[in-house]
N, C-alpha and C positions, 0 to 999 in steps of 0.2 A: 362167679369166679372164673378166672382164666388161668392158663398154664404159663409158667414163667420159664423162659429160656435165658441163657446168659447173653451178654451184650454182643458176643460173637456169633449168636444164633444157636449155640449149643446149650444144653441144659447145664446148670451149675453143678459142680462136683458134689455128689451125694444128695442132690436135689432134683433128680431126673423128673422133668415135667411136673414139678410141684405146683399145686394150685396157688393162686395169689388171692389176697383178701384186701379189700379197701378198709384201711384203718382210720382214715380221716378224710374229710373233704375240706380242702383249703379254700377260703373265700377270696383270697387275693393271690396274684402271681408271686408277690414277694414271700408270702407265707409258704406257698408250695415249694419255692426254691430253697428257702431256709430249712424247712422240714426234711425235704429229700436230702439236702446236704448233711444235716445232723444224722439222719439214719444211715446214709452211706459212710459217714466218718466212723460210725459205730459198727461197721461191717454188715449192715442190713441192706440187702438189695431193694431198691425202690424203682421198679421198671417203668419206663414210659409207655404204658400200654393203652392209654386213653387218648382220644382225639384232643383233649384239653390239656395235654402235657405241656407244662410251661417251658421246658428247656429249649425247644426249637426256636422260641421267640427271642429276638434281641431286645425287644421292648414289648411289654404286655399290650394286648389289644384293648381298645376302649371298652368293649363289651365282654371282657373276660368272664366266662361262666363259672369259674372255680375249677379245681382239679382234684381228682381222687388220688390219695396217696396209697399206693399199692405196695404190699410186701409179701414175701413167701409165707405160706400158712404156718410154717414152723417158727417164724420170727414175729408173729402177731403180738404176743405178750410183751416182748422186749420193745417192739416198735411203739406200742400204745403207751408204755411207761415213759419212753423218751419224749413222745409227743405231749403227754400230759404234763411232764416236768417243764417242758419248754413253754407250753401255754400258761401254766401257773406262774412261771417266772415272768412272762410277758405281762400277765395281769397284775402282778405285784409292782412291776415297773410303771405301769400306767397309773396305779393308785398312788405311787410315790410322787408322781409328777403333778397330781391334782392339788390345787391350793386348798389349804385347810379352811373349812367354813366355820365362821364364828358367829 
């Protein structure tokens, strides 16, 4: 775990130096960007604290190693629920696109 500070370098209000937890490891650059966007739109901080953070890249590198999705310790449950819902929705979408086998 690492400590999360706000984007301006200060700790978030009411979250002084709160620990961060990796809630998911995104296998692709696209997945990491989508998940972080979903979390941030739900008011969950997802800080870029890893070397593999996808946001600095305009295009994903060919050897993208994946990225840990980090959140404040107090937001872990909510973040995991959002991620699980997204992944289940994506899985259902893939199944709907598969042709029926007869």
